GUVEX-522896 format. One record per residue (C-alpha): residue number from 1; residue in three letters; x, y, z. Coordinates in Angstrom, 1 decimal. Last residue first. Example, Ala and Ser with C-alpha at 12.3 -4.5 7.8 and 13.67 -1.06 7.14 Angstrom:
# GUVEX-522896
<num=2 residu=SER c1=13.7 c2=-1.1 c3=7.1>
<num=1 residu=ALA c1=12.3 c2=-4.5 c3=7.8>
This chain:
# GUVEX-522896
<num=210 residu=THR c1=-122.2 c2=-55.2 c3=10.9>
<num=209 residu=LEU c1=-122.2 c2=-52.3 c3=8.5>
<num=208 residu=ALA c1=-125.9 c2=-52.5 c3=7.7>
<num=207 residu=ASN c1=-126.7 c2=-52.3 c3=11.4>
<num=206 residu=ALA c1=-124.9 c2=-48.9 c3=11.6>
<num=205 residu=GLN c1=-126.9 c2=-47.6 c3=8.6>
<num=204 residu=ALA c1=-130.1 c2=-48.7 c3=10.2>
<num=203 residu=ILE c1=-129.2 c2=-47.1 c3=13.5>
<num=202 residu=LEU c1=-128.4 c2=-43.9 c3=11.7>
<num=201 residu=GLU c1=-131.7 c2=-44.0 c3=9.9>
<num=200 residu=GLU c1=-133.5 c2=-44.4 c3=13.2>
<num=199 residu=VAL c1=-131.6 c2=-41.5 c3=14.7>
<num=198 residu=GLY c1=-132.3 c2=-39.2 c3=11.8>
<num=197 residu=VAL c1=-129.3 c2=-37.9 c3=9.8>
<num=196 residu=ALA c1=-128.1 c2=-34.4 c3=9.4>
<num=195 residu=GLY c1=-125.3 c2=-33.8 c3=6.9>
<num=194 residu=GLN c1=-122.7 c2=-36.2 c3=5.5>
<num=193 residu=ASP c1=-119.7 c2=-34.0 c3=6.4>
<num=192 residu=GLY c1=-116.4 c2=-35.4 c3=5.1>
<num=191 residu=GLY c1=-116.1 c2=-38.4 c3=3.0>
<num=190 residu=THR c1=-112.9 c2=-40.2 c3=4.1>
<num=189 residu=ARG c1=-113.2 c2=-39.5 c3=7.9>
<num=188 residu=LYS c1=-117.0 c2=-39.7 c3=7.8>
<num=187 residu=ARG c1=-119.1 c2=-37.1 c3=9.5>
<num=186 residu=LEU c1=-122.7 c2=-37.6 c3=10.6>
<num=185 residu=SER c1=-124.6 c2=-34.7 c3=12.2>
<num=184 residu=VAL c1=-127.3 c2=-36.1 c3=14.6>
<num=183 residu=THR c1=-131.0 c2=-35.7 c3=14.5>
<num=182 residu=GLY c1=-133.9 c2=-35.1 c3=16.9>
<num=181 residu=SER c1=-134.6 c2=-31.6 c3=15.6>
<num=180 residu=SER c1=-134.0 c2=-29.8 c3=18.8>
<num=179 residu=ALA c1=-130.9 c2=-31.8 c3=19.7>
<num=178 residu=GLU c1=-129.5 c2=-31.4 c3=16.2>
<num=177 residu=LYS c1=-129.7 c2=-27.6 c3=16.4>
<num=176 residu=GLU c1=-128.3 c2=-27.4 c3=19.9>
<num=175 residu=GLY c1=-125.4 c2=-29.6 c3=19.1>
<num=174 residu=VAL c1=-125.0 c2=-33.4 c3=18.5>
<num=173 residu=ILE c1=-122.0 c2=-34.4 c3=16.3>
<num=172 residu=LEU c1=-121.4 c2=-38.1 c3=15.4>
<num=171 residu=MET c1=-118.0 c2=-39.1 c3=14.1>
<num=170 residu=TYR c1=-117.2 c2=-42.1 c3=11.8>
<num=169 residu=PRO c1=-114.0 c2=-43.8 c3=10.7>
<num=168 residu=THR c1=-111.7 c2=-42.5 c3=13.5>
<num=167 residu=LYS c1=-108.3 c2=-42.1 c3=11.8>
<num=166 residu=GLN c1=-106.8 c2=-40.7 c3=15.0>
<num=165 residu=LEU c1=-105.7 c2=-37.6 c3=13.0>
<num=164 residu=GLN c1=-109.1 c2=-37.3 c3=11.4>
<num=163 residu=ALA c1=-110.9 c2=-37.7 c3=14.8>
<num=162 residu=GLU c1=-108.7 c2=-34.9 c3=16.2>
<num=161 residu=ARG c1=-109.7 c2=-32.7 c3=13.2>
<num=160 residu=ASP c1=-113.4 c2=-33.3 c3=13.8>
<num=159 residu=LYS c1=-113.0 c2=-32.6 c3=17.5>
<num=158 residu=MET c1=-111.3 c2=-29.3 c3=16.5>
<num=157 residu=GLN c1=-114.1 c2=-28.5 c3=14.1>
<num=156 residu=ALA c1=-116.7 c2=-29.1 c3=16.8>
<num=155 residu=ARG c1=-114.8 c2=-26.7 c3=19.0>
<num=154 residu=ALA c1=-114.8 c2=-24.1 c3=16.3>
<num=153 residu=GLU c1=-118.5 c2=-24.5 c3=15.6>
<num=152 residu=GLU c1=-119.2 c2=-23.9 c3=19.3>
<num=151 residu=ASP c1=-116.9 c2=-20.9 c3=19.4>
<num=150 residu=ARG c1=-118.3 c2=-18.9 c3=16.5>
<num=149 residu=GLY c1=-116.7 c2=-15.7 c3=17.8>
<num=148 residu=LEU c1=-115.2 c2=-14.8 c3=14.4>
<num=147 residu=CYS c1=-111.7 c2=-15.4 c3=15.7>
<num=146 residu=PHE c1=-112.8 c2=-18.8 c3=17.0>
<num=145 residu=LEU c1=-114.1 c2=-19.7 c3=13.5>
<num=144 residu=VAL c1=-110.8 c2=-18.6 c3=12.0>
<num=143 residu=MET c1=-108.9 c2=-21.0 c3=14.4>
<num=142 residu=ALA c1=-111.2 c2=-23.9 c3=13.6>
<num=141 residu=ARG c1=-110.9 c2=-23.4 c3=9.9>
<num=140 residu=MET c1=-107.1 c2=-23.4 c3=10.1>
<num=139 residu=LEU c1=-107.2 c2=-26.6 c3=12.1>
<num=138 residu=LEU c1=-109.5 c2=-28.2 c3=9.5>
<num=137 residu=THR c1=-107.2 c2=-27.1 c3=6.7>
<num=136 residu=THR c1=-104.2 c2=-28.5 c3=8.4>
<num=135 residu=SER c1=-106.0 c2=-31.8 c3=8.9>
<num=134 residu=PHE c1=-106.9 c2=-32.3 c3=5.2>
<num=133 residu=THR c1=-110.5 c2=-33.7 c3=5.2>
<num=132 residu=SER c1=-112.2 c2=-31.3 c3=2.8>
<num=131 residu=ARG c1=-109.5 c2=-31.2 c3=0.1>
<num=130 residu=THR c1=-111.2 c2=-30.4 c3=-3.2>
<num=129 residu=LYS c1=-114.3 c2=-28.4 c3=-2.0>
<num=128 residu=ARG c1=-112.4 c2=-27.7 c3=1.3>
<num=127 residu=SER c1=-110.3 c2=-25.1 c3=-0.5>
<num=126 residu=GLU c1=-113.4 c2=-23.0 c3=-1.2>
<num=125 residu=GLU c1=-114.5 c2=-23.2 c3=2.4>
<num=124 residu=ILE c1=-111.0 c2=-22.1 c3=3.4>
<num=123 residu=ALA c1=-111.3 c2=-19.0 c3=1.1>
<num=122 residu=ASP c1=-114.6 c2=-18.0 c3=2.7>
<num=121 residu=LEU c1=-113.1 c2=-18.5 c3=6.1>
<num=120 residu=GLY c1=-110.3 c2=-16.1 c3=5.3>
<num=119 residu=GLY c1=-112.8 c2=-13.6 c3=3.9>
<num=118 residu=GLN c1=-114.7 c2=-13.8 c3=7.1>
<num=117 residu=PHE c1=-111.5 c2=-13.3 c3=9.1>
<num=116 residu=ASP c1=-110.3 c2=-10.2 c3=7.2>
<num=115 residu=GLY c1=-107.8 c2=-9.0 c3=9.7>
<num=114 residu=ARG c1=-105.0 c2=-8.6 c3=7.0>
<num=113 residu=PHE c1=-103.2 c2=-11.6 c3=8.5>
<num=112 residu=VAL c1=-106.4 c2=-13.6 c3=8.2>
<num=111 residu=ARG c1=-106.7 c2=-12.6 c3=4.6>
<num=110 residu=VAL c1=-103.1 c2=-13.7 c3=3.9>
<num=109 residu=VAL c1=-103.7 c2=-17.1 c3=5.5>
<num=108 residu=ALA c1=-107.0 c2=-17.6 c3=3.6>
<num=107 residu=LEU c1=-105.2 c2=-16.8 c3=0.3>
<num=106 residu=PHE c1=-102.7 c2=-19.5 c3=1.3>
<num=105 residu=GLU c1=-105.5 c2=-22.0 c3=1.6>
<num=104 residu=TRP c1=-107.2 c2=-21.0 c3=-1.6>
<num=103 residu=ASN c1=-104.0 c2=-21.5 c3=-3.6>
<num=102 residu=GLU c1=-103.2 c2=-24.8 c3=-1.9>
<num=101 residu=ALA c1=-106.8 c2=-26.1 c3=-2.6>
<num=100 residu=ARG c1=-106.6 c2=-25.7 c3=-6.4>
<num=99 residu=PRO c1=-108.5 c2=-23.0 c3=-8.2>
<num=98 residu=ASN c1=-106.1 c2=-22.9 c3=-11.2>
<num=97 residu=ILE c1=-105.7 c2=-19.9 c3=-13.4>
<num=96 residu=SER c1=-108.1 c2=-17.6 c3=-11.6>
<num=95 residu=ILE c1=-106.8 c2=-19.0 c3=-8.3>
<num=94 residu=ALA c1=-103.2 c2=-18.0 c3=-9.2>
<num=93 residu=ARG c1=-104.4 c2=-14.5 c3=-10.0>
<num=92 residu=GLN c1=-106.3 c2=-14.3 c3=-6.7>
<num=91 residu=LEU c1=-103.0 c2=-15.4 c3=-5.0>
<num=90 residu=SER c1=-101.2 c2=-12.5 c3=-6.6>
<num=89 residu=ARG c1=-103.8 c2=-10.0 c3=-5.6>
<num=88 residu=GLU c1=-103.8 c2=-11.3 c3=-2.0>
<num=87 residu=ALA c1=-100.0 c2=-11.1 c3=-1.8>
<num=86 residu=GLU c1=-100.0 c2=-7.6 c3=-3.3>
<num=85 residu=ALA c1=-102.4 c2=-6.5 c3=-0.5>
<num=84 residu=LEU c1=-100.2 c2=-8.3 c3=2.1>
<num=83 residu=ARG c1=-96.9 c2=-6.7 c3=1.3>
<num=82 residu=GLY c1=-95.3 c2=-7.8 c3=4.6>
<num=81 residu=ARG c1=-92.2 c2=-9.2 c3=3.0>
<num=80 residu=SER c1=-93.2 c2=-12.8 c3=3.9>
<num=79 residu=HIS c1=-96.6 c2=-12.2 c3=2.4>
<num=78 residu=TYR c1=-95.1 c2=-10.8 c3=-0.8>
<num=77 residu=VAL c1=-92.9 c2=-13.9 c3=-1.1>
<num=76 residu=ARG c1=-95.8 c2=-16.2 c3=-0.5>
<num=75 residu=GLY c1=-98.0 c2=-14.5 c3=-3.0>
<num=74 residu=LEU c1=-95.1 c2=-14.7 c3=-5.5>
<num=73 residu=TYR c1=-95.1 c2=-18.4 c3=-4.9>
<num=72 residu=TYR c1=-98.7 c2=-18.7 c3=-5.9>
<num=71 residu=ALA c1=-98.3 c2=-16.4 c3=-8.9>
<num=70 residu=PRO c1=-95.3 c2=-18.5 c3=-10.1>
<num=69 residu=ALA c1=-97.4 c2=-21.7 c3=-9.6>
<num=68 residu=ASP c1=-100.5 c2=-20.7 c3=-11.5>
<num=67 residu=TRP c1=-99.3 c2=-21.3 c3=-15.0>
<num=66 residu=SER c1=-101.3 c2=-19.7 c3=-17.9>
<num=65 residu=PRO c1=-99.2 c2=-16.5 c3=-17.8>
<num=64 residu=ALA c1=-95.9 c2=-18.4 c3=-18.4>
<num=63 residu=ASN c1=-93.4 c2=-15.7 c3=-19.4>
<num=62 residu=ARG c1=-94.6 c2=-12.9 c3=-17.1>
<num=61 residu=GLU c1=-95.1 c2=-15.4 c3=-14.2>
<num=60 residu=ALA c1=-91.7 c2=-16.9 c3=-14.6>
<num=59 residu=PHE c1=-90.0 c2=-13.4 c3=-14.7>
<num=58 residu=ARG c1=-92.0 c2=-12.3 c3=-11.7>
<num=57 residu=LEU c1=-90.8 c2=-15.5 c3=-10.0>
<num=56 residu=ASP c1=-87.1 c2=-14.8 c3=-10.6>
<num=55 residu=THR c1=-87.3 c2=-11.1 c3=-9.5>
<num=54 residu=GLU c1=-89.3 c2=-12.0 c3=-6.4>
<num=53 residu=ALA c1=-86.8 c2=-14.7 c3=-5.5>
<num=52 residu=ALA c1=-83.9 c2=-12.2 c3=-5.7>
<num=51 residu=SER c1=-85.7 c2=-9.9 c3=-3.2>
<num=50 residu=LEU c1=-86.8 c2=-12.8 c3=-1.0>
<num=49 residu=ASP c1=-83.5 c2=-14.5 c3=-0.3>
<num=48 residu=GLY c1=-85.1 c2=-16.2 c3=2.6>
<num=47 residu=VAL c1=-83.8 c2=-19.8 c3=2.1>
<num=46 residu=GLU c1=-87.2 c2=-21.1 c3=1.0>
<num=45 residu=THR c1=-87.9 c2=-18.2 c3=-1.3>
<num=44 residu=ARG c1=-84.6 c2=-18.6 c3=-2.9>
<num=43 residu=LEU c1=-85.4 c2=-22.2 c3=-3.6>
<num=42 residu=VAL c1=-88.7 c2=-21.2 c3=-5.2>
<num=41 residu=GLY c1=-87.1 c2=-18.5 c3=-7.3>
<num=40 residu=LEU c1=-84.4 c2=-20.8 c3=-8.5>
<num=39 residu=ASN c1=-87.2 c2=-23.3 c3=-9.5>
<num=38 residu=PHE c1=-88.9 c2=-20.6 c3=-11.5>
<num=37 residu=ARG c1=-85.7 c2=-19.4 c3=-13.1>
<num=36 residu=ALA c1=-84.7 c2=-23.0 c3=-14.1>
<num=35 residu=LEU c1=-88.2 c2=-23.7 c3=-15.5>
<num=34 residu=LEU c1=-88.1 c2=-20.5 c3=-17.6>
<num=33 residu=ASN c1=-84.7 c2=-20.8 c3=-19.1>
<num=32 residu=LEU c1=-84.6 c2=-17.3 c3=-20.6>
<num=31 residu=ARG c1=-81.4 c2=-16.3 c3=-18.7>
<num=30 residu=ASP c1=-79.5 c2=-19.2 c3=-20.4>
<num=29 residu=GLN c1=-76.0 c2=-19.9 c3=-19.2>
<num=28 residu=ALA c1=-76.3 c2=-17.8 c3=-16.1>
<num=27 residu=CYS c1=-79.7 c2=-19.4 c3=-15.4>
<num=26 residu=LEU c1=-78.2 c2=-22.9 c3=-15.6>
<num=25 residu=LYS c1=-75.3 c2=-21.9 c3=-13.3>
<num=24 residu=GLU c1=-77.7 c2=-20.3 c3=-10.8>
<num=23 residu=LEU c1=-79.7 c2=-23.6 c3=-10.8>
<num=22 residu=GLU c1=-76.6 c2=-25.6 c3=-10.1>
<num=21 residu=GLU c1=-75.5 c2=-23.4 c3=-7.2>
<num=20 residu=LEU c1=-78.9 c2=-23.3 c3=-5.7>
<num=19 residu=ALA c1=-79.1 c2=-27.1 c3=-5.8>
<num=18 residu=ARG c1=-75.7 c2=-27.4 c3=-4.2>
<num=17 residu=ASP c1=-76.7 c2=-25.0 c3=-1.4>
<num=16 residu=LEU c1=-79.8 c2=-27.0 c3=-0.9>
<num=15 residu=ASP c1=-77.9 c2=-30.3 c3=-0.7>
<num=14 residu=ARG c1=-75.4 c2=-28.8 c3=1.7>
<num=13 residu=ALA c1=-78.3 c2=-27.5 c3=3.9>
<num=12 residu=ALA c1=-80.0 c2=-31.0 c3=3.8>
<num=11 residu=ARG c1=-76.7 c2=-32.6 c3=4.8>
<num=10 residu=LYS c1=-76.3 c2=-30.1 c3=7.7>
<num=9 residu=GLY c1=-79.8 c2=-30.8 c3=8.9>
<num=8 residu=GLN c1=-79.4 c2=-34.6 c3=8.6>
<num=7 residu=PHE c1=-76.1 c2=-34.4 c3=10.6>
<num=6 residu=LEU c1=-77.8 c2=-32.3 c3=13.3>
<num=5 residu=LEU c1=-80.7 c2=-34.7 c3=13.5>
<num=4 residu=ASP c1=-78.3 c2=-37.7 c3=13.8>
<num=3 residu=THR c1=-76.4 c2=-35.9 c3=16.6>
<num=2 residu=VAL c1=-79.7 c2=-35.2 c3=18.4>
<num=1 residu=ARG c1=-80.6 c2=-38.9 c3=18.2>
């Protein structure tokens, strides 16, 4: 098993080296090849050649201002280089072009590294509008809630994530708020938070499923 993993790792490394070599050739032949420069920047980011990656990605961003991917990867490069303010600005540019979940999620990471936990949570909430049940997003949200001292919400979020991973179709949450109002919070694995539901209504919904 270990031998197989080592072989796969070496093969992946060779494939990556080959891809880098091919992209470098393409860029040498045509320095204005936007797609080649972008992909070269992405691969250089992955292998840790961050200075060269930044140059390639800045070129791609400058020449494709309506494309969010170069700004997203620049944010990752700046984050890896410890330039967190620049990373946040770059990710905000990416979001202004395309507010997809990945852009919001990495902005949340950068804000947490900057100590802005509420800003990180705000970014996570934006990402959940399009990817509410993604397990990594749920874990990140729980961690930020713990950092904000909202322990009960964080524990509920971790239970929600566990249910997602186990593919539990429904989850019922009863906290202090629900206990005082005689309701339960209903969450569906595929549909996210369904809000507070009265006990009688919940029973009726359960009976309708049987």
